[in-house]
N, C-alpha and C positions, 0 to 999 in steps of 0.2 A: 096268904101266899107263903110258902116255906123258904127259908134262907137256905141257899145251896152252898156246898163246900167249894172253895176257890181252888183251882188247879195251879200248882206251882211249877216254876221252871223245871224242865226235865220231862214233863208230861208231853207226849207226842201230839196231843190235840192242839197244843199251843203253836206248833210249827207246821201245821197242816192247813192249807187253804180251806176255808169253810164253804159249804154248799149254799147256793142261792135258795132263798125261801120261795116256794111255789104256792103254798096254801096259807091264805090269810084267814085263819080259823081260831077257834077258842084255844087250842093248844098254843098257838103263837101268842095270843094275848096273855095266857098264863106264863109263858116264857118271859115276856117283857116285864110282867109284874114281879116274877121271881128275880130277874136281873136287877130291877130297881130296889127291891127289898134287900137283896144280898149286897148291892153296892152301898146302900146306906148303912147297913150293919157293919161293913168292913172297917171303917168308912172309906169311901173313895169318891173320885170325881167322875168316874166312868167305869163301865164293865161291858165286856163283849161276851157273847154266848160261848165261844170256845173256852173262856176262863172258868165256866162252870161245867165244862165237858160236853157242850152241845155244839156240834160242828155246823152251825147255820150262820148266815150273814145278818146278824142282829146285834145291835149294841145300844146302850143307854148312857146318859150323862146327867150330871147335876153340877152346873157351872153357873155362878152368879145367881143362885136361887132359881134357876131355870132347869126343870127336869124335862128331858126329852129322850126320844128313841128314834132309831133309824134302821130300816130294813133294806137290804141289798144296796148299800151306798156306793156312789162313785164320788171322787174328789177332783176338784179343780183347785190348784194351789198357786199362790203368788210366787214370783221369783224372789221377792224380798224375804230374807230369813230372820229368824229370831233365835237367840240363845236363851236357855232357861233350864232350871232344874226340873227333872221329871222323875216320877216314880211309877210303880206298877204293882197292883195287888197280887200279881203272880210272882213278884220278887219282893217279899215282905221286908220293909225297912230300907231298901235301896233307894237312893235319890242321887241322880247324876245329871250333869249338864248334857242336854240332848238337843242338837239343832233341829229346827222345824221351820216350815213356811210360816210367815207372819199372818197370812190370811188363807182361809179355806172356804170353799163353797162346796157343800155336800148335797148331793141329790139322791133321793131314794123314795121310800114309801113309809107310811105310817103302818101300824099293826092292822089297820082296817083296809089296807091296799090303796090308800089315797096318796098321790104324788106329793112330795114335800121337798123344799129347798131350805137348807140351813146355812146361813152365812156367819162366819165367826172370825175374830181377830184374836191375837195373843193367846190367852188361856183356852178359850173355846176352840180356836183353830188348832191348838196343840192337842186338845182332847179328841177332836174329830179325827185328826191324823193318827193319834195313838190307837184309838179303838178300831179305825179302819185297817190299820196295820195288823191288828190281832186277827181280823177276818181274812187277811191274806197270808197268815202264818209268819208274820214278821214281828219280832220283839223289839222293845225299845233299845236293848243293848246292841241290836243290829244297826242302829242309826248313830251310834257313838263313834268318835274317832278311835283309832287303834289303841292309844294309850289309856283313854278313859274306859274303853271296853275291857282292857286287860285288868284295870283296877276293879271294875265292877265284877268281873268274873272271879277274881281273887276273893272279893267279899262274899260272893255267892258260895264258893267252896268252903269258906270259913263259917258260914251261917249255920245256926242251930237247925233251922227248918230244912235246909238242904241235906245236912248230915243225918238228920233223923230219918229222912226218906231213904237215903242211901243205905244206912245201917239196917233198916227194917227189910230191905230187899223187896219192898212191895212194888208190884207192877202197876203203872197207871191204868185206870179204867176209863175207856171212852164210851160215852153213852151213844147209842144209835139213834139217829133222828127219827121221830115219828112221821116225818114228812117224806114225800116221794123225792128222793135225791137223784133219780134217773141214773143210778149206778155210780154216782159221785159220793165221796165221803164215807164209803163203807169199808 
């Protein structure tokens, strides 16, 4: 499985809601394998398909030595909150306090189309929320309070990776899904 380039903040695929998966086929299984390999190479604790330019509702995680994936997730969140530092592979080097629900129950499907429920607290709950946010076009900076977000965005503007992209004038490339998106995500 090839390691894919990770899209950085500024790429429109990161702020566009992803399309639901409708075909549970070999291409989907390849996407899941690519996501896992790319996440481990980065290294990270989670990675969503939009972060590698694929606008589909798929993500993977590796938390507490458990590697998992979820297709077309929905979340039920506890009212109890947790504070904690959070980072994102699409914002290299940034780590900021980001409030999240303490518990999360994610329901979706495996890459084979089988229903699955994943329950997590603390770090797994944070990862499930973070990656599901990616599928909804929401970035972790969107979850920060105003002052923390301002500091994070200042750090982004000063970062080498952001300035290199800005100076090169390169336009982000969005890969077109090989799956039937029924007119969505095109």
